[in-house]
VEXZANU-228788 format. One line per 3 residues: number of its first residue (from 1); their letters; for each residue x, y, z of N, C-alpha, C. Coordinates in Angstrom, 1 decimal. Each point is the difference from the previous one (the first is absolute). Example, Ala and Ser with C-alpha at 12.3 -4.5 7.8 and 13.67 -1.06 7.14 Angstrom:
BEGIN
1	as	13.2,-5.7,7.8,-0.9,1.2,0.0,0.9,1.2,0.0 | -0.4,1.1,-0.7,0.9,1.1,0.0,-0.8,1.1,0.8
END
This chain:
BEGIN
1	mkr	3.0,-3.5,-11.9,-0.8,1.2,0.4,-0.8,-0.3,1.2 | -0.5,-1.2,0.2,-0.8,-0.4,1.1,0.8,0.2,1.3 | 1.2,-0.5,0.0,0.9,0.2,1.2,0.2,1.5,0.3
4	ang	0.3,0.7,-1.0,0.3,1.5,0.2,-1.3,0.7,0.5 | -1.1,-0.4,-0.5,-1.3,0.6,0.5,-0.2,-0.4,1.4 | 0.3,-1.2,0.3,-0.2,-0.5,1.4,0.9,0.7,1.0
7	fce	1.2,0.4,-0.5,0.9,0.8,0.9,-0.7,1.3,0.3 | -0.4,0.7,-1.0,-0.6,1.3,0.3,-1.4,0.0,0.7 | -0.8,-0.9,-0.5,-1.3,-0.2,0.6,0.0,-0.6,1.4
10	gfl	0.8,-1.0,0.1,0.1,-0.8,1.3,0.9,0.6,1.0 | 1.3,0.1,-0.3,1.0,0.5,0.9,-0.1,1.5,0.3 | -0.2,0.8,-1.0,-0.1,1.4,0.2,-1.5,0.5,0.3
13	elp	-0.9,-1.0,-0.2,-1.5,0.3,0.3,-0.5,1.2,-0.8 | 0.4,0.0,-1.3,-0.5,1.1,-0.9,-1.2,-0.6,-0.8 | -1.1,0.7,-0.1,-1.1,-0.5,-0.8,0.3,0.3,-1.5
16	ica	-0.4,-1.0,-0.9,0.1,0.2,-1.4,-1.0,1.0,-0.5 | 0.5,1.0,-0.8,-1.0,1.0,-0.5,-0.1,-0.1,-1.5 | 0.9,-0.7,-0.7,-0.1,-0.1,-1.5,0.9,-1.1,-0.4
19	rmd	-0.3,-0.7,-1.1,0.9,-1.0,-0.7,0.0,0.3,-1.5 | 1.2,-0.3,-0.5,0.2,0.0,-1.5,0.8,-1.3,-0.3 | 0.3,-0.2,-1.3,0.6,-1.3,-0.3,1.3,-0.3,0.8
22	tmt	0.9,0.9,0.1,1.2,-0.2,0.7,0.2,0.8,1.2 | -1.0,0.7,0.5,0.1,0.9,1.1,-1.2,-0.2,0.9 | 0.3,0.2,1.3,-1.1,0.1,1.0,0.3,1.3,0.8
25	ffs	-1.1,0.7,0.3,0.1,1.3,0.7,-0.6,-0.2,1.4 | 0.6,0.4,1.0,-0.5,0.0,1.4,-0.1,1.4,0.5 | -0.7,0.1,1.1,-0.3,1.4,0.5,0.2,0.1,1.5
28	fgs	0.6,1.1,0.4,0.1,0.4,1.4,-1.2,0.8,0.4 | -0.8,0.4,-0.9,-1.2,0.9,0.2,0.3,1.4,-0.5 | -0.9,0.9,0.1,0.2,1.3,-0.6,0.2,1.1,1.0
31	hyd	-0.1,-0.3,1.3,0.2,1.1,1.0,1.5,0.0,0.4 | 0.6,1.1,-0.3,1.5,0.1,0.2,0.5,-0.4,1.4 | -0.7,0.5,1.0,0.5,-0.3,1.4,0.0,-1.5,0.3
34	fai	-1.1,-0.7,-0.5,0.0,-1.4,0.2,1.0,-0.7,-0.9 | 0.1,0.4,-1.2,1.0,-0.6,-1.0,1.4,0.1,0.5 | 0.4,1.2,0.5,1.4,0.1,0.4,0.3,-0.9,1.2
37	ael	-1.0,-0.1,0.9,0.1,-0.9,1.2,0.2,-1.5,-0.5 | -0.8,-0.3,-1.0,0.1,-1.4,-0.6,1.3,-0.2,-0.7 | 0.5,1.0,-0.7,1.3,-0.1,-0.7,1.1,-0.2,1.1
40	raa	0.0,0.7,1.1,0.9,-0.2,1.0,-0.1,-1.4,0.6 | -1.2,-0.4,0.3,-0.2,-1.4,0.5,0.5,-1.1,-0.9 | -0.2,0.2,-1.3,0.5,-0.9,-1.0,1.5,-0.1,0.0
43	ksk	0.6,1.2,0.0,1.5,0.0,0.1,0.5,-0.7,1.2 | -0.6,0.2,1.2,0.4,-0.6,1.2,-0.2,-1.5,-0.1 | -1.1,-0.5,-0.5,-0.3,-1.4,-0.1,1.0,-0.7,-1.0
46	leg	0.3,0.6,-1.1,0.9,-0.5,-1.0,1.4,-0.1,0.6 | 0.5,1.0,0.6,1.3,0.0,0.6,0.1,-1.0,1.2 | -1.1,-0.2,0.7,-0.1,-0.9,1.1,0.3,-1.4,-0.4
49	vgi	-0.3,-0.4,-1.3,0.3,-1.3,-0.5,1.2,-0.1,-0.9 | 0.8,1.1,0.0,1.3,0.0,-0.7,-0.1,0.5,-1.5 | -1.1,0.6,-0.4,-0.1,0.4,-1.4,0.5,1.4,-0.1
52	evn	1.0,0.2,-0.9,0.6,1.4,-0.2,-1.0,0.9,-0.6 | -0.2,1.2,0.5,-1.0,1.0,-0.4,0.7,1.3,-0.3 | -0.1,0.6,-1.1,0.5,1.3,-0.3,-1.2,1.0,0.0
55	aid	0.1,1.0,0.8,-1.1,1.0,0.1,0.4,1.2,-0.7 | -0.8,0.5,-1.0,0.4,1.1,-0.8,-1.2,1.0,0.0 | 0.4,1.3,0.2,-1.0,1.1,-0.1,0.1,0.6,-1.4
58	hkv	-1.0,-0.1,-0.8,-0.1,0.6,-1.3,-0.7,1.3,0.0 | -0.4,0.5,1.2,-0.8,1.2,0.2,-1.4,-0.2,-0.4 | -0.3,-0.5,-1.2,-1.4,-0.3,-0.4,-0.5,-1.3,0.5
61	tks	1.0,-0.9,0.3,-0.4,-1.3,0.7,1.1,-0.3,1.0 | -0.4,-0.9,1.0,1.0,-0.5,0.9,0.0,-1.5,-0.3 | 1.2,-0.6,-0.3,0.1,-1.3,-0.5,0.9,-0.9,0.8
64	lyl	-0.3,-1.3,0.1,0.8,-1.0,0.5,0.3,-1.0,-1.2 | 1.3,-0.3,-0.1,0.4,-0.9,-1.1,0.6,-1.3,0.7 | -0.4,-1.2,-0.5,0.5,-1.2,0.5,-0.2,-1.1,-1.0
67	sdp	0.4,-1.2,0.3,-0.2,-1.2,-0.8,-0.9,-0.9,0.7 | -1.0,-0.6,-0.7,-0.9,-1.0,0.6,0.8,-1.4,0.0 | -0.6,-1.0,0.6,0.7,-1.3,0.1,0.4,-0.6,-1.3
70	ngn	-0.6,0.4,-1.1,0.4,-0.5,-1.4,1.1,0.9,-0.6 | 0.4,1.0,0.7,1.0,0.9,-0.5,-0.5,1.1,-0.9 | -1.3,0.1,-0.1,-0.7,1.1,-0.8,0.2,1.3,0.8
73	gve	0.3,1.1,-0.8,0.0,1.3,0.6,-1.4,0.5,0.4 | -0.1,0.5,1.2,-1.3,0.5,0.5,0.2,1.4,0.4 | -1.0,0.9,-0.3,0.0,1.3,0.5,-1.3,0.2,0.7
76	lhi	0.1,0.4,1.3,-1.1,0.4,0.8,0.0,1.5,0.1 | -1.0,0.7,-0.4,0.0,1.4,0.0,-1.3,0.6,0.4 | 0.1,1.3,0.5,-1.2,0.7,0.3,0.1,1.4,-0.7
79	das	-1.1,0.6,-0.5,0.1,1.3,-0.5,0.1,1.0,1.1 | 1.0,0.9,-0.1,0.3,0.9,1.1,-0.4,1.4,-0.2 | -0.1,0.4,-1.2,-0.3,1.4,-0.3,-0.5,0.2,-1.4
82	dcw	-0.7,1.1,-0.1,-0.4,0.4,-1.4,0.9,1.1,-0.5 | 1.2,0.2,0.6,0.9,1.0,-0.4,0.4,-0.1,-1.5 | 0.0,-1.2,-0.5,0.4,-0.2,-1.4,-0.9,0.8,-1.0
85	kle	-1.2,0.2,0.4,-0.9,0.8,-0.9,0.5,1.4,-0.2 | 0.6,0.6,1.0,0.5,1.3,-0.1,1.5,0.1,-0.3 | 0.7,-1.1,0.4,1.5,-0.1,-0.2,0.3,-1.3,-0.6
88	per	-0.2,-0.2,-1.3,0.1,-1.4,-0.6,1.5,-0.5,0.1 | 1.0,0.9,0.1,1.3,-0.5,0.2,0.2,-0.8,1.2 | -0.8,0.1,1.0,0.1,-0.8,1.2,-0.2,-1.5,-0.2
91	vay	-0.6,-0.4,-1.1,-0.3,-1.4,-0.3,1.3,-0.8,-0.2 | 1.1,0.7,-0.4,1.3,-0.7,-0.2,0.8,0.0,1.3 | -0.5,0.5,1.1,0.7,0.1,1.3,0.1,-1.3,0.7
94	aer	1.1,-0.3,0.6,0.1,-1.2,0.9,1.1,0.2,1.0 | -0.2,-0.4,1.2,1.0,0.0,1.1,-0.4,-1.0,1.0 | 1.0,-0.5,0.7,-0.2,-1.0,1.0,-1.0,0.6,1.1
97	mdi	-0.8,-0.9,0.5,-1.0,0.4,1.0,0.1,-0.7,1.3 | -0.1,0.7,1.1,0.0,-0.7,1.3,-1.4,-0.1,0.4 | -0.5,-1.2,-0.1,-1.4,-0.2,0.4,-0.2,-0.9,1.2
END
């Protein structure tokens, strides 16, 4: 877990916002315009060193999926909309995203 945390905290420069026994949570911040810019920057940085990144638009979140150096699955996401409060069926939505 130390190596995985080092990848997110060091390479991706994400600050730790919470820890649990088997999970660590990092944050892009809460302002959407800053967060989407940081998500784009993270994707570019990851692809720049040859890490495969899948970008998915879930409508309620924008997500990047990848594997860390230990092979652990990692999801980087930002909250995109409160639409799920009025249209809960959107939570199950997913399509490829060009970010």
